[in-house]
N, C-alpha and C positions, 0 to 999 in steps of 0.2 A: 256593516251589520255586526261583525265580530266585535269591533271597538265599542259600539253602542251597547251591546249586551254586557260586555265586561264592565263598562262604566256604570251601567244601571245596577248591576249586582254589587259592585264595589260600594257605591253610595248607599244601597239598601242595607248593607252590613254596617257601614259607618253610622248611619242615622238611627238605626234600630236601638231603642232604649237609651238614647243619648240624654234627653232632658227629663223625661218622665222618670220619677224615682223608681228604683228596682222594687222597693216595697212601698206601695202607695199607702202609707200609714203615717200617723204622727204619734208614734209610741204605742204602747200596749193598752192605754186607757180608753174607755168608751165614754161617749157623751151621755149626760143625763137625759131622761126621757123628755122629748120635744126640744132639747137643747141642740145647738149646732155650732160648728166651726166652719167659717167660709173664708177662703183666701183667693184673691185674684193677684197673680204675680206675672211680671214681665221678665223675660230672660234674654240675654244677649250672649252669643258665642261666635267667635271668629278664630280660625286656625289655619295654618299651613302645614301642620304636622299630623302624623298618624302613627299608631303602633301596628306593625305588620304581624303576620301569623306567628312569628317567633317572639313577639313582645319587644322588638327593637323599635326605637323612635326614629322615624324617617320623615322626609318631606313627602307630602301626599303624592302618590304616583311616582315616587323616586325610582321604583323598580321597573317602571315602563319608560323607555328612553324617548318615546314619541310625545311625551307630555312634559311641560315645564310650568313653573310658577302657578301651581294649583292651590286654590284656597277654597274654604267652605265657611258659610255663615248661616246661623240659625237665629232668627228673631221669633220669639215664642211668647204667646200670651196664654196662660193656663188658669183654669178655674178648678178649684179643689173644694169639696164639700164633705163634711161629716155631719150626719143627722141622727140624733138619738131616737130611734123608732120605739124602743122599749128600754127599760132600765138597764138591762145588760146587753142590749143589742143595738149596734150602730151601723147605719148605712154609709158607705164611702163611695165617692165618685170623683173622677179626675178626667178633664178634657182639655187638651192643648189645641190652640190655633197657631199654625206655623207659617212662616215665610222663609223658605230655604233658597240659598243662592250658592251656586258653584261656579268657579272660574278656572280656566286653564289656558295655556298656550299650546297649540298643537303644532308639531313639526311635520312638515309635508315635503315629500320629494327628497328624502334623505338629508334634510336640513336646508334645502334651497329656499323654501318658503315657510312662513309661520302664520298662524291666525289665532286671534283671541276668541275664545268661546265662553259665553256666559249663559247659564240657564237658571230659571226660577221655578219654584213650585210653591203654591200657596193654598191653604185650606185646613180643615180640621184633621187631626191625627187620630190615634186610637183612643176610644172611650174605655176607661177602666171602671168597672162596677163591682163592688164587693160588699160583704157584710162581716162585721167584727163582733164576736161574742165573748163576753168576759167569763172565763172559767173560774177564776178567783178574782175577787174584787176587794181591794183594801190598800194598805201601804205597799204590799207586794201584789202585782197584777200578773195574771196569766190569761192570755186571750188567744183565740183562734180566728183567723180571717181567711175567707175564701171568696174568689170572684172570677170574673171573666174579662178579657180584653178584646174589644170589638173594633175592627178597622172601619172607619167611616169615610175618610177622604182618599183612600188608597186607589191608585191606578196601576194596573198590571204593566202597562206600557205607556208612560207619560209621553204626550205628544212632542215635548221639547227635550226629551231625554234628561229631564231634571231629576234632582234627588227625590225619592219617594217619601210620602208623608208617614209611612209606617211599614210594617212587614207584610201586610196583607193577609195575615193569619188570625184566626180566632184562637186565642190561648186561654188556658185555665190555670189559675194561680192560687196557691194556699200558703199560709204562714202560721207559725207558732211564735207568739210574741210574749216577752216578759218585760216587766217594769218594776222599779223599786224607788220609792220616795226615801230620801235620806233625812227626813224631818227628825230633829229640829233644825238641821242645816237646810238652807233654801236651795236644795240640789236634788237631782234625780239621775237615775241610770235606766236605760231601756235598750232593748235589742231584739233580734229575732232571726229565724231562718225560714226559708221558703223554697218552694219548688214550682217551676212553671212547666206545664205540659203544653207542648207546641203542636198545633194541628197540621202544620205544613211540613216541608222537607227538612227544616232545620231541627236540630236536636234540642232536647229538654235542657233546662237551666236550673242551677242551684243559686238561690238568692240569700244574702245575709246582710245584716246591718247592726251597728252598735252606736249608741249615742249617749252623751252625758251633757247635762246642763246645770248652770248655776245662776241664781237670780240675785241681782244687785238692786233691790228696791223695785223700781218700775222697768228695769232692764234685765232681760234674760240673755245670757251668752251660752251657746251650745256648740258642740262639735260632733259631726256625724261621719262615721266610716261606712261606706256603702259598697257592696260587691255583687257581681253577677258573674257566674262561671258556667261555661258550657259543660255538659256531661261527657263530651268528647273533645279531643284536642282540636281547636280551630284550624281549618285547612288553609293552604296557600291559595287564596281566591284568585289572584292575578296569575298564578302559575298553572291553573287548570287548563288542560288541553281543549281545544275546540276542534271538533271532527265533523266530517260529512257522514250522515247516517248510512247512506247507500253509495257505493261507487258510481261515479258518473252523474250524480244528481241528488236532489233532495234538500239542498240548501245547507248552509253551515249552521249547526246547532251546538250549543255547549253541552258538555257532560253535566251530570248532576253536580251543581255547585251549591254548597250549603253555607249560608251566612252565619255560621257559628262565631261567637265572640266572647271574650272575657273583658269585663270593665271593673275598675277599682277607683273609687272616688273618695275624697275627703271634703267635708263641707262645713267650714266655720260659719256661724250664723249669729246675728244680733237681732233681737226683737225688743222694740220699745213700745211699752203700753202708753198710748196717748190718753185713753179713758178706760173705764172698766170693760168696755166692749170693743174698742177699736185699738189696733196695734199696727205698727209699721215694721216690716222685716227686711233686712238686708242679708244677702247670702252669696258666698263664693263657692262654687262646686268645681273642684280641681280634679281632673282625670289624671291621676299620677301613674297609672300602669294599665296594661290591658293587651289584648290581641285582637286584630281586625277591627280596630275602632280608632276614632280620632283622639288626639292629645290636646290638652289645653284647659282653659278655665272658663266656666259659665258664670256670668254675673247676673244676679237676680235681685229684684226689688218687689216686695209684695205688700198688699194691704189686707189686714185680717179683721174680720167682724165675728164676734162670738155672742152667744146668748145662753 
């Protein structure tokens, strides 16, 4: 029971906010009225590494001697939509469909026996809904975006102890976004800061992003720096004590363990315009630092349709 609780909490912390962008936005700009930006993208992520609560890169579960050869894989199909409801107001939605797989070797009987454990979880993750309003509209953009994140496929206790599809909490997020066109140069800069209010036991988070792009005719090259930082120092999840509530019985229950984490990513991206309305996007999202999160690179390929 103790091991299952710790494994579940560990993966809940690792998976939270992994694929879904910290700021579910594509810059500070809004869509024209009744115009839209729709992208369907597939993501692949595989890793055997994680950042612990001190930010050190280790093998997953390296600090627990009863597990070996642990790996994590996330196959993710995500739909992202921006729709211009009004001239200065755009609706934004993001919904991932995930297949998560974790593998590990468990050491039994002090090393006398081992067994391979593989678990899968599949389903929809958290739905992110928000609205973006243009405070200033022109070559310099200033926008405010606010929304909600709703768990759809979350299970409090997955039957196979597999990785959860989200945090299970309804969170509220807002952002202040800026953008600047560098015309006549075919380039732009955009960025923003945000704050996520979390409804569960986990602490609030500060979000930030910075992006620059340059267009070579029909090809756009951009680089995004993306960050998420907890308002408190992430704790040592696997080091938390597990205690019995009452002497002599009551079952083994964990103390309050909060899955706070820091995540820092860099994302080089190439977008190729095939027609005026259709584009193909390739992206590498590298998690280069963090605490209580996995380490590695997410590979993404997307199809974009605009109007």
